[in-house]
N, C-alpha and C positions, 0 to 999 in steps of 0.2 A: 453666877459669875457672868459679867457682861461680855458679850462677844465683841471682838475687835474687827472693825471693817478694814479690810486690806486693800492696798492699791494694786491693781493688776493691769496688764495690757488688754486692749479691747479684744484682741483675738482670743484671749484666754478666759473671757467671761463665760461662766457656766449658766445653764438655764436655771432660773430661779434665784441666782446668787445676788446678794447685795454687796457691792464693791465700789471702790473709788477709781475713776479713770481720769486721765489727764490727756488733753490733746487740743487740736485746732478746731475752733467752732465755726459752723456755717449754718445759715437758715434761709429758707425760702417761704414767702407768704403764699398760702394756698387758700382757695375758696371751695367750699362744699355746700351742698344743699342744706345741711344742718348746722352751718356756721363756718367761721374762719379759723384757721390754725397756722402755726409755723411748723414747717417740716425741718426739724433740727438734726444736724449731723455733728458728731464729735469724732475726729480722726486722729490717730496717734502714730501712723506709719505702719501699723500691723493690721489694722482693720478699721471699719467704720461702724459706730453705733448710731442708731436713728430713733427718733420719736416724733410723733405728731403731738405738738403741744397746743391743745385747744385753748381758746381765749378765756374760757371759764375756769381753767385750772389755776390753783394757787401759785404755781411756779411761773405762769405766763408773764406777769409784770417784770420778773427778774430776767427772763429770756429777752424781753423787749429792750432791756438796757445793754445787752451784749451784742456786739457787732461782728459781722463776718471777718474772719481772720484773727479774732482775739484768741488767746490761749486760755483754756479753762480747766478747772478741776471740778468734777461732779460726782456726787454719790448717786448711784443708780441701782435699780433692780433689773436684771437682764432677762430677756426672753429670746431664746434661739429658735429660729425656724429655718432649718437647712443652713444655707450660707449666709442668711440674713441675721443680724444681731439688733434686736429692738430693745429699747430700755425705757424704764419709767424713771425720770429724773426727780430725785427727792430734794436735792439742793445743788446749786451750781454757782460758781464765782470765777472771776478772772484771776489768773496767776501770771507770774513772770515767765516768759518763754525762755527755754534753755537756749544758750548761744549756739547758733548753727553756722558752720562755715561750709559752703558748697564748692568753692573754687580756690585755687592757689593764686591770690591776687598778685603777690610779688613775682611769681613765675610768669603770669600773664603780662605784667608790666615789662618784664625783661624780653619776652617774645615780641611784644609790640615795638620796643626799642630796636631790636634786631631787624624787624621788618622795615622800619623807617631808614635805618642805615643802608639797607640793601637797595633802596629805590634808586633808579637811574635817571628818572625824569626830575630835573632840578626844580622846575616850576611847581610841579605837584608836591614835591618834598617841601618846598618853601611855604606852600599853601597850608600844609598840615602842621608845620612848625608854628606858623602864625596862629593857627587854630588852638594849639595846645598852650600857647602863651597867654591866651585870654583868661582874665580873672574868673569868669563864670564857667570856664571849662577845665582848667588845669587841675583843680582839686576834685570837682564834682564828677568828672568823667570816670575816675578810678573807683568810686564808691557807689555810684548811682545804680539802681535797678533798671532793667529794660522793660519790665512788664509789671502789672499790678498783682495778678493772681494766675500766673501761668509760667511758661518755661524759664524765664530769667528773672523771677521775682525774688531776688536776694541781693545782698550787698556785693558789688562787683559784677552784677548781672550785665550791665552795659559793656564793661570791659571784656567779659567772657564772650558775649555775643559778637563783639567786634572782631576779636581774635579768631573765633571759629569761622566767621564770614570770610576773613582774609584767607584762612586755610582752604576753605571750600572754593573760593573764586580762583585761587592759584591752581588748585587741582583741576578744575574745569578748563581753565585757560591752557594749562600744559597738556591736557588730554587732547583738546581740539588741535593745538599746534602740532602735536606729534602724529596726528592722523595722516597716514601715507598710502591709503588705498584708493583714493580718487584719481582715476586715470587722467582727468583733465586738470588736476592740481588745484581746483577751487576748494579752499579750506576756510572755514569760519574761524579765523584767528581773533583772539581778544587781547587787548593791551593790559598786561598784568598790573602795572603801576596805576593805570586808570581805575581798574577794579578795586585795587587796594585802597585807593583814595575814596572811592564810593563806599566801601565797606566801613571806613572810619567816619564818614560824614553822615551816612544814611539815618542813623538813630540819635544824632547828637542833641536833638531837641528834647529827648527824653529826660535830660538833666533838669530841664525846667518843667517837665510834665508830671514828674513823680517826686515824692518826698517820703522819708521815714518818719513815722509817728511811733516812737519806741521801736518795736519789731514789726509793726504793721506798715504796709506800703499804701499810701493814699495819693490821690491826685492833688496837685497844687491848684491854686485858683486859675492859673494859666492852663493847666492840663484839663480842667473842667470846661473852660471856655473854648479852647482850640484843640484841634487834632494835633498830635505830636509831629505829624509830617509837616504841618504848617510851621510849627515852632522850629523844626529842623531847617526848613527852607529859609526862614528869616536869617538864621546864622550862616547858612551856606551862601546866600546872596551877599551878606556883609563881607564875608571872606573873599568871595569871587571878585567883588568890587575893588578890593585892595590888591588882588593878584596880578601878576604879569603874564598870566596864561593868555594865549591867543583867544580872540572872541569866540571863534567856533568851538574851541575846546571847553570854554566856560559854558557855552550853551549846551553842549552834549553832556557835561557833568551835571548841570542843573536838571536836565531831562532824566538822566539815569537815577539820580537821587529822588526826584519827585515822582517817578513812576514805579518805584521799587515795590509798592504794595499791589501793583497790577491793575486793580479796579478801583474806581472812584468810591464805590460804596464800601470798600475795605480801607479807605483812607488815602488812596493814591491821588496825587494832584493832576497827573496826566496818565494816559495810556502808553505803555512801552511801545516805541516805534523804531528803535535802533537795535542792532544785534547785541550791543553791550547792555542796553536796557532790558531786553527780553531775557538774556542770560542771567543778568543780575536779579531780576524779579524772581525767576525760578529758583535760583540759589537761595535767595532770602526766604522764599516760601518754604523750601526744604528745611532750612535751619529752624524756622519757627515751628514747623510740625514736629521735627525730631526733638526739639527742646521741650515741647509740650508733653511728649511721651516720658521724658525724664522727670518732669513735674508730676505726672500721674504716678510713675513708679515710686517716687518719694512718698507720696501720700496714700498709696494703695495698701490695703492689707495683704498679708502673705497669700491668702486664699482667693483674692479677687482677680478674676480674668477680664472684667470689664469695669470701666469707670467713665463717668460723664464729665465732659468739659465743654463749655460753651454750647450746651444743649445737644451735644453729640456724644453718643456712647462709643468709646474706643476700646478695642481689643488689646490687652497688654501682653499677650503671649509672645514668646521669642522662639524662633526656630533655630535650635542649636545644631552644631555640626555632629555632636555625639549621637 
């Protein structure tokens, strides 16, 4: 009687077992003294299966046709070595990725509407209304991802990032404004409407930088040629040119948006030099790092305490109150 090969979660693979696994594919080209190979990973949210696929293996040409981020089904033979799960891939092919929803887009839209209603600065409010009336913004903003393979790499990622930035900037601004322990009364207050506006503007160029190819996020031609901060600034300057804001306020808003990434080798157009720019850069950086932990948590196996992102190994442990 012929044995049936069953489909299992990666974390449930047993040593020596032949099984079918399904998950997200990733590979890195590696060089060794005895030849080149692809270091292949298949992750399904429970754990990660890995293999060195040497170029002389029969499966290598098939691996070469599969790209990072593709969803695959593979027949494998597993070898477990402690917490590591190595596999020998017998066959592999791309399959349709299950539909995944990470955020409540309608809820985020409603929260953003409420934020706009609450704004007191009429000129800043008018600037944002003009922005959302643009044909290239009003639809794309609510569906676009904000990253390619990290924290906000999903439909609605840009909207989610924007709303959380608004929450964070409001929390920081209110905390600073409420500080009452300086005897000389010098307190670094921040303009809430100004920071809300910056939160909405700062990533707007990502609409043109990324696109969906099926379920995979790719860079557009513009995104390949230009930093998304440059694409953002093009839109911001177009809207500032139409705005009735005072010239100094236009200049300060341009500075805050352009310096949000902090350092030029990280994509910033300028170095932060105002209190709003410094605060906003730090808030933006905090949001990026925390969203990356969410990305790692989604893709980590249940037993994994460390995962690598952007060549850094990150600890995924959480210190609970219990």
